[in-house]
N, C-alpha and C positions, 0 to 999 in steps of 0.2 A: 502495498500500499503505499500511494508517495504520501509525504508529508507534507500539507498544504497549510501554511497561516492565513484564517481568514482576512478577505481583502478587507479594507478598512476597519481593521479588530480594534484602533486605537490603543491608549495607555490600558493595561493590564492592573487588575488589582485583585486582591481577594485571598482566601488561599484557597489555589490550586486543585482542580478537580480534574483527574486521569481518566473520567469516561461522562461523557454526557447521554444519556438518553434521552429523545423528545418526540413526546406523542401527538399528532398532528388529530384536531378536534373543531370543530365550530361550537364558541361560545352558545348561551341559550338553553334554556333546561326544553326549546323545540326540540331542539338536535339531541336531548340527552338520551342516550340508547339507540343512537342510529349508527348506519354501517360507514359513514364517513368518519364516525368519532373513534371507531375500534383501534385506533393508535393510541390514541387522549386515554381512552378506559384501558387500556391496559397497561401503558403506565401510572395511572391511579392506584390501579389493583396492585402493582408490584411496590408503589409507595405503603400502601396500608398492609401486605405484607409484613414492611420492613420497618412496620410502627411509624412511619413519617406523616406528616401532614403538608402535602401540599402549602405555599402560602405566597402572595403576589409581595415581593420586594418594594422598596422605594425606586419610582422610575424603569421597573422592569415590564415588558410587556407578556409576561409568560408567569405560571405558578409554577411552585420549585420547591425543590428539597434537598438536600444532601444525606445521602449514607458512605457508610463503609461497610467497604464489602475486600473478599480478597484482593480484588484486583486495585487495587487502595479507594480513592474519595468519588464517589459516584452523587454526581449532581440529576435527577428528575426532575422533568419538566413538561407543561403541557403546554402552548400558548393560548392568550387571552383575545389574540387577534382573528376574525374570521380566517377559514381554511387558505382564500388567495392572500393574504399578506402573512401566511407563516413566518416567512422570512425575516420581516420587522423585529420578530423577537429576538435572533439569534446574535447580531450584534454587540445588545446590551448583556446578552446573560453569558455571552462566550467570555465578555469581558470581567465581569463579576465575580465568574469561575475560575477564571485565568488558564482557558484551555489554552493550549502551547502551538495545538496542530489539529486539523481537520481527524485524523487518523482516529480520532478519541471520541468524537461525535457520528453514534446511530438514531436512525427516525424511522420509527412506526407509524405505518402509513396503513390504510384499506387499498386493498389491490383488486382492480375489476377482472384482472385477467387470470389468477387465480382462483380458483373453485373454493368454495364456501369449505373452513376447515383447514386449507391449506394454509400452510407459511413458509417462507422462503427467506431464510436473512444472506444478505449479498452486499459485495462495494462496489461502490458506482452504478453506471450504466443508466440508460435512458431514462426519461423523466413519464413516458407512457402517459400523458396526456393531463397528469394528474398536478393540479391547482397549486397546493401545496408543496411538497416538491418544485413545481416549475420557480414556484418565490423562494425557496431555500435558494435554489441554482444559484438564480440573479442575484440576490445578495450577497452569497459569500462568492460570486465568481468563478465554480465549479461546479461539476456533479460529482466528486470523488468526495465521498462521503459513505459512511453505511444505510442500510435499510436494513428494516424487518418488513415485509411485504406479507400484508395479513387481507387474504382470500376471501372476499364476498363474492364473488360470483358478477356474471352479467345480472341486467335488468333481464323481463322476459322481451320487452320489445326499445327500440331506441326510444322511444315516447314517454316512459315509464323511467328513463334514465336518472331524472332529479329527486323524486319521489323511494326511488330504490333505493338513493345514498343519505336524506336526506332525512324520511319519514323513517321514525324507529318501527319496526318490524312486532308483530303479535302473534300471538301462538305459541306453536312449536318453532317456526322460523326466533320469534324472540328469546325463547331457550336455547338454541340452536348456535345464535349468537353471544351471547353470553356464555356457553362451553369455550369457543372459538377465541374468546376476549382472553378467558382464563389459561387456553394452550400459548397466546402472544406472549404473556406476562410468565409462563412458562420458561419459553425462548428466549426472552431478555433476561430471566434470572440467568440461564445459563451464560453472559456475559461480565454477571460479576463476578465471578469465579476461575474461567481460562480465556486465552486469548480470540482473540474475532475469528480466526481462521479455525480455531478447534469448537468453539461456540457451530460455525456456521456446516462445521462437517455434521456436528449432533443435530443440530436443527432442521438441516435439507433432509439427512437423512431418516431420521424418524418421521417425515412426513413424504418419503417419495422422490426425494428431487433429484 
């Protein structure tokens, strides 16, 4: 993995973090439990498992908490911006946690091109039309960062696309999505104890990649 300093990172301050796990989601109660929010929900669940509470720091654009793990200090964060402005949360966050390069950044997000229940941990690559990833890549000036792709599947028709990702599912689909969020939190948990490449091998092998 190439080591990259975030563009326009500015002066760094605060105790350095070795890893930042950023979960993408839209703010607002109307989007809670939606497919578009699975990345943020997975990070929130991981924080709960470790007894951490995500809070909004002064002049930040994300909720965050820092925990101690075998790999070092890990910051868990969820932007408070809407999805298409996710990148705006990163410069102040990366300054505050003094992340020295982007090899320590992993973004968890929903992925239409993966079936529900499928996960893939990868480094870099394309943006697959995801507005959150596009915003992050634009702000950072690179697509070279880690991603946890959380499969939500494609909508039945293109016309149903917005509702598919933004409207919370009900019934059996709601239960299945909650299970997928838990599995995504398990995948992020791997990153707390082993290097990215080993976590990638475990996560992708477990899901048949």
